[in-house]
SERO-4910 file (N, C-alpha, C, O; in steps of 0.05 Angstrom, whole numbers):
BEGIN
 pado doro    nc1    nc2    nc3   cac1   cac2   cac3    cc1    cc2    cc3    oc1    oc2    oc3
  Thr    A    738    872   -330    759    880   -312    765    858   -293    747    842   -287
  Arg    A    790    856   -285    798    835   -265    803    848   -239    814    870   -237
  Ser    A    796    835   -218    802    845   -191    806    821   -173    790    803   -172
  Pro    A    828    821   -157    832    799   -138    813    801   -115    808    822   -105
  Asp    A    802    777   -107    785    777    -83    803    772    -59    827    771    -62
  Val    A    791    768    -36    807    765    -12    824    740    -11    843    738      4
  Thr    A    817    720    -27    833    696    -28    855    696    -49    870    677    -52
  Gly    A    856    718    -65    875    720    -86    866    707   -112    882    706   -131
  Val    A    842    697   -114    831    685   -138    822    707   -156    809    726   -147
  Gln    A    828    705   -182    819    725   -201    790    722   -207    780    700   -212
  Thr    A    774    744   -205    746    743   -212    741    763   -234    757    781   -239
  Cys    A    719    760   -248    713    776   -271    686    790   -267    668    779   -255
  Ala    A    685    815   -276    659    829   -276    653    835   -305    664    853   -316
  Leu    A    635    819   -317    629    822   -345    599    827   -349    583    816   -334
  Pro    A    592    844   -368    563    846   -374    553    821   -387    569    805   -397
  Ile    A    527    816   -385    516    791   -395    521    787   -425    526    765   -434
  Ser    A    521    809   -441    527    806   -469    555    795   -474    559    779   -492
  Ala    A    574    805   -458    602    795   -460    603    766   -451    619    750   -462
  Leu    A    588    759   -430    588    732   -420    578    712   -441    590    691   -444
  Leu    A    558    720   -457    548    703   -477    569    698   -499    571    676   -510
  Val    A    585    718   -505    606    716   -525    627    697   -515    639    682   -531
  Leu    A    633    697   -489    655    682   -478    648    653   -470    665    639   -459
  Leu    A    623    645   -475    615    618   -466    634    596   -477    639    577   -462
  Ser    A    644    599   -501    661    578   -511    691    585   -509    708    570   -518
  Leu    A    696    608   -497    724    617   -494    733    613   -465    716    608   -448
  Ser    A    758    614   -460    769    613   -433    766    640   -421    783    657   -425
  Ala    A    745    645   -405    739    671   -394    761    679   -375    769    663   -358
  Cys    A    770    704   -377    790    716   -359    815    699   -359    831    700   -340
  Gly    A    820    684   -380    844    666   -380    867    680   -394    871    704   -391
  Thr    A    881    665   -410    905    675   -422    900    688   -449    919    696   -463
  Gly    A    875    690   -457    868    702   -482    866    682   -504    862    689   -527
  Ser    A    867    656   -498    865    635   -517    837    636   -529    817    641   -515
  Thr    A    835    631   -556    809    632   -569    800    604   -575    780    600   -590
  Glu    A    814    583   -565    805    556   -570    779    551   -555    777    558   -531
  Ser    A    761    537   -568    736    531   -554    738    504   -542    752    486   -552
  Ser    A    723    500   -521    723    474   -508    694    465   -505    678    477   -491
  Asn    A    688    443   -518    660    433   -518    654    416   -494    631    408   -490
  Asp    A    675    409   -478    670    392   -455    667    407   -429    668    395   -407
  Gln    A    664    434   -430    659    450   -406    630    457   -405    617    462   -425
  Thr    A    619    458   -381    592    466   -377    591    496   -377    606    509   -362
  Pro    A    573    509   -393    572    538   -393    561    548   -366    544    535   -354
  Pro    A    572    571   -357    563    581   -331    534    591   -332    525    600   -353
  Glu    A    521    589   -310    494    600   -308    496    630   -304    515    640   -294
  Val    A    475    644   -312    474    673   -309    476    679   -279    462    666   -263
  Gly    A    493    698   -272    496    705   -244    519    691   -230    524    696   -207
  Thr    A    532    673   -244    555    659   -232    580    669   -246    579    679   -268
  Ser    A    603    665   -233    628    673   -245    635    653   -267    633    629   -262
  Pro    A    643    663   -290    650    644   -312    674    627   -306    679    608   -321
  Thr    A    690    633   -286    713    617   -279    706    595   -259    724    578   -254
  Ser    A    682    594   -248    674    574   -228    660    551   -242    640    556   -255
  Pro    A    671    527   -240    657    504   -252    631    499   -237    630    502   -212
  Leu    A    611    490   -251    585    484   -238    585    455   -228    596    438   -242
  Pro    A    575    450   -205    573    422   -196    553    407   -213    534    419   -223
  Pro    A    557    381   -216    537    366   -231    510    366   -217    509    366   -192
  Ala    A    489    365   -233    462    364   -221    458    337   -207    465    316   -218
  Thr    A    447    338   -184    440    314   -169    410    309   -171    395    325   -160
  Pro    A    401    287   -183    373    283   -185    361    276   -158    375    265   -141
  Pro    A    336    283   -153    324    276   -127    323    246   -124    320    232   -144
  Pro    A    325    236   -100    324    207    -96    297    196   -103    276    209    -98
  Thr    A    297    173   -116    272    160   -122    273    132   -110    294    120   -108
  Thr    A    250    122   -102    250     96    -91    223     83    -96    203     96    -99
  Thr    A    224     57    -98    199     41   -101    194     26    -75    180      5    -75
  Ser    A    206     35    -53    204     21    -28    175     18    -20    160     38    -20
  Leu    A    168     -6    -12    142    -10     -1    142      2     27    122     13     36
  Gln    A    164     -1     41    165      7     69    194     10     78    211     -7     71
  Thr    A    199     31     94    225     35    107    219     33    137    201     47    147
  Ile    A    234     17    151    229     14    180    256     20    194    276      6    190
  Leu    A    255     40    211    278     48    226    282     30    251    263     17    260
  Ala    A    307     28    260    313     11    283    296     18    308    288      0    323
  Glu    A    291     44    312    275     52    335    247     40    336    234     39    357
  Ala    A    237     31    312    210     19    311    211    -11    316    190    -24    318
  Gly    A    235    -22    318    238    -51    322    235    -58    352    236    -41    369
  Val    A    232    -84    356    231    -95    383    258   -108    389    266   -126    374
  Phe    A    272    -99    410    298   -108    416    297   -133    435    278   -135    451
  Ser    A    316   -151    432    318   -173    450    347   -176    459    365   -168    446
  Gly    A    351   -188    483    378   -192    494    391   -166    500    378   -148    512
  Asn    A    416   -162    493    431   -138    498    426   -115    479    434    -93    485
  Val    A    412   -120    457    409    -99    436    395    -75    448    375    -77    462
  Ala    A    406    -51    440    395    -26    449    399     -5    428    416     -9    410
  Leu    A    385     17    429    388     39    411    412     56    419    415     64    442
  Ser    A    430     61    399    455     76    404    456     99    384    443     99    364
  Val    A    474    118    391    477    142    373    506    150    371    512    172    362
  Asp    A    525    132    378    553    140    379    568    140    352    592    145    352
  His    A    555    133    330    567    135    303    550    153    286    526    150    286
  Pro    A    562    171    271    546    190    255    534    177    230    542    155    221
  Gly    A    515    191    218    504    183    192    480    166    193    470    157    172
  Tyr    A    469    160    217    445    143    219    420    160    213    420    184    214
  Phe    A    399    145    206    373    157    202    356    153    226    360    133    240
  Gly    A    337    170    232    320    167    255    334    175    281    351    193    281
  Arg    A    326    163    303    336    170    329    361    154    337    373    160    358
  Gly    A    369    134    321    392    118    328    393     92    312    379     90    292
  Phe    A    409     73    322    412     48    308    414     26    329    421     30    353
  Ala    A    407      1    321    409    -22    339    438    -30    342    453    -33    322
  Asp    A    446    -33    367    474    -38    374    475    -61    394    455    -69    405
  Lys    A    498    -72    398    504    -93    419    493   -121    411    482   -135    428
  Phe    A    498   -128    386    493   -156    377    518   -172    386    536   -177    371
  Trp    A    518   -181    412    542   -192    424    539   -222    430    559   -237    428
  Ala    A    516   -232    437    513   -260    445    488   -272    433    470   -258    424
  Ala    A    486   -298    433    463   -312    423    438   -301    436    436   -298    460
  Gly    A    418   -295    419    392   -284    429    391   -254    426    369   -243    427
  Asp    A    413   -240    422    413   -211    418    401   -206    390    411   -217    371
  Gly    A    380   -190    389    368   -185    362    349   -162    361    344   -148    381
  Ile    A    338   -158    338    318   -138    333    297   -150    314    304   -164    295
  Thr    A    271   -145    320    250   -154    303    235   -131    292    225   -113    306
  Phe    A    234   -130    265    219   -109    251    192   -121    243    190   -144    235
  Thr    A    171   -105    245    144   -114    235    137    -98    210    137    -73    210
  Ala    A    132   -113    189    127   -101    163     99   -110    153     90   -132    159
  Gln    A     86    -92    138     60    -98    126     64   -102     96     75    -84     83
  Ala    A     55   -124     85     57   -129     56     29   -129     45     11   -142     56
  Ala    A     25   -114     23     -2   -113     11    -10   -140     -2    -33   -148     -1
  Val    A     10   -153    -13      5   -179    -26     27   -199    -18     49   -191    -11
  Ala    A     21   -224    -19     41   -245    -14     60   -246    -38     51   -242    -61
  Gly    A     85   -251    -32    104   -254    -55    132   -250    -46    139   -248    -22
  Gln    A    150   -249    -66    178   -244    -61    184   -214    -59    174   -198    -74
  Tyr    A    200   -208    -39    207   -180    -33    237   -179    -29    250   -199    -21
  Thr    A    249   -156    -34    277   -152    -26    277   -136      0    262   -117      3
  Val    A    294   -145     18    298   -131     43    327   -121     43    345   -137     42
  Thr    A    330    -95     44    356    -83     45    362    -73     73    347    -57     84
  Ile    A    384    -83     85    391    -76    112    414    -56    112    435    -60     99
  Arg    A    410    -33    125    430    -12    127    446    -17    153    434    -19    174
  Tyr    A    472    -20    150    488    -29    173    516    -15    175    524     -2    155
  Leu    A    529    -18    197    557    -10    201    573    -35    210    564    -50    227
  Asn    A    597    -37    199    615    -58    207    643    -49    200    651    -51    176
  Ala    A    659    -40    219    686    -32    214    705    -50    230    726    -40    239
  Arg    A    698    -75    234    714    -93    250    737   -105    235    754   -119    246
  Gly    A    739   -100    209    761   -111    193    756   -138    181    773   -149    167
  Ser    A    733   -150    187    726   -176    175    695   -177    172    680   -163    185
  Glu    A    687   -195    155    659   -200    151    646   -210    177    658   -226    191
  Arg    A    622   -200    183    607   -209    207    581   -221    198    572   -217    175
  Thr    A    568   -237    215    543   -251    208    522   -247    229    528   -244    253
  Leu    A    497   -246    220    473   -248    237    455   -269    223    459   -276    200
  Thr    A    435   -277    238    416   -296    227    389   -282    223    380   -267    240
  Ala    A    377   -286    199    351   -274    193    330   -295    194    334   -318    185
  Lys    A    307   -288    206    284   -306    206    260   -290    199    253   -269    211
  Ile    A    246   -299    178    221   -285    169    197   -302    177    194   -325    168
  Asn    A    180   -290    194    157   -304    204    166   -331    216    183   -332    233
  Asp    A    154   -353    206    161   -380    216    179   -395    196    181   -419    198
  Ser    A    192   -381    178    210   -394    158    236   -403    171    242   -396    194
  Ala    A    251   -418    156    277   -428    166    296   -404    168    294   -385    153
  Ala    A    314   -405    187    333   -384    191    354   -384    169    362   -405    159
  Thr    A    363   -360    162    383   -356    141    406   -339    151    401   -318    163
  Ala    A    431   -347    147    454   -331    155    458   -308    135    456   -313    111
  Ile    A    463   -284    145    468   -261    128    496   -251    135    503   -248    158
  Ser    A    512   -246    114    539   -235    117    539   -205    113    526   -195     95
  Phe    A    554   -191    131    557   -162    129    586   -156    125    602   -157    144
  Pro    A    594   -149    100    622   -144     95    633   -121    112    618   -103    120
  Ser    A    659   -121    117    672   -100    132    672    -74    114    675    -75     90
  Leu    A    668    -51    128    668    -26    114    692     -9    122    708    -18    139
  Leu    A    695     14    110    718     31    114    722     40    143    745     39    153
  Asp    A    701     49    156    703     59    184    675     59    196    656     49    185
  Trp    A    673     70    221    648     70    235    631     95    228    612    101    242
  Lys    A    637    107    205    620    129    194    609    121    167    591    135    157
  Thr    A    618    100    156    611     92    129    590     70    130    596     47    137
  Trp    A    565     77    124    543     57    126    543     41    100    548     52     78
  Gly    A    536     16    102    533     -2     79    506    -14     78    489    -10     96
  Glu    A    501    -29     57    475    -43     54    480    -71     44    497    -76     27
  Val    A    464    -90     54    463   -117     43    433   -122     37    415   -113     50
  Thr    A    429   -137     15    401   -143      6    396   -173      5    413   -188     -5
  Gln    A    373   -181     14    365   -209     13    337   -210      0    321   -191      4
  Thr    A    332   -231    -14    305   -236    -25    290   -254     -6    300   -276      1
  Val    A    266   -247      2    251   -262     21    222   -265     12    213   -250     -5
  Asn    A    208   -284     23    179   -288     18    164   -276     41    168   -284     64
  Leu    A    145   -258     35    127   -247     55     99   -255     50     91   -260     27
  Val    A     83   -257     71     55   -262     68     40   -236     66     50   -215     74
  Ala    A     16   -237     56     -1   -213     56     -7   -205     84    -15   -223    100
  Gly    A     -4   -180     92    -10   -171    119     16   -169    135     36   -161    125
  Lys    A     14   -175    161     36   -172    180     58   -193    176     53   -217    173
  Asn    A     83   -183    176    107   -200    175    127   -192    195    132   -168    199
  Asn    A    139   -212    209    160   -206    228    187   -214    215    191   -236    206
  Ile    A    205   -194    215    232   -198    204    251   -195    227    255   -173    237
  Lys    A    264   -217    235    282   -216    258    311   -220    249    317   -238    233
  Leu    A    328   -202    259    357   -205    256    369   -209    283    365   -193    301
  Ala    A    383   -232    286    392   -239    313    418   -255    312    425   -266    291
  Met    A    431   -255    335    455   -272    339    445   -301    344    429   -305    362
  Ser    A    456   -319    329    452   -348    334    479   -360    341    499   -347    335
  Pro    A    480   -383    354    506   -395    359    522   -397    333    512   -406    312
  Gly    A    547   -388    333    564   -388    309    565   -362    295    583   -357    279
  Asp    A    545   -344    300    546   -317    287    567   -300    300    574   -304    324
  Thr    A    578   -281    285    599   -264    295    588   -236    304    601   -223    320
  Gly    A    565   -228    294    552   -203    303    570   -179    305    587   -175    288
  Ala    A    566   -163    327    582   -140    333    580   -119    311    600   -106    304
  Ile    A    556   -116    299    552    -95    279    530    -77    289    519    -81    311
  Asn    A    523    -56    274    501    -38    280    481    -40    257    489    -42    234
  Val    A    455    -39    263    434    -39    243    417    -14    246    407     -9    268
  Asn    A    415      1    224    400     27    225    371     24    215    353     36    227
  Gln    A    367     10    194    340      8    183    339    -15    163    359    -27    155
  Ile    A    314    -22    155    310    -40    132    291    -26    112    273    -12    120
  Asp    A    296    -31     87    278    -23     65    266    -48     53    281    -67     47
  Ile    A    240    -48     48    227    -71     37    214    -63     10    198    -44      9
  Glu    A    221    -78    -11    209    -72    -37    198    -98    -49    209   -119    -44
  Leu    A    176    -95    -64    166   -118    -79    186   -126   -100    196   -109   -115
  Phe    A    194   -151   -101    214   -161   -119    204   -159   -147    182   -168   -154
  Gln    A    220   -147   -165    212   -144   -193    233   -154   -212    229   -153   -236
***
């Protein structure tokens, strides 16, 4: 039987035996008997006219370590802010405005070697921005942060770095010539494979 619900959408009340017969038919439709192999059959207990959302697998990661901005040490003007949605933890590092403004993350590596460092950031300034990265006592490297859609759309950039076994300092800061003015939420560190 068909009955309109409060929104005017047609719903069906079918016994399970009838539901099984209609899996390849257009349920409650125009009576067409053509079968469609590209439709997902409905689960028991759901309306046969409602498409099922695709299954989302649980997130998996091989991250050695995730370090939130709140765990970093701030320098210069940098401070923890919360004025843009979608961040993880208590906030994100903000106010990379002048030379010396930065954040230093401390990471522990089980073994010395190459690692990938993925930086989660915001930049809706309409142009690519830069900060300088320094790992322990290594030479400084400029990192580019492409412009994103808006101040709600977080992006990621990844760099390959060499870490020593044990404690490592990963600093992101404004150097002369950097454009900064982005937000940094966290870094993920993975053994390079």
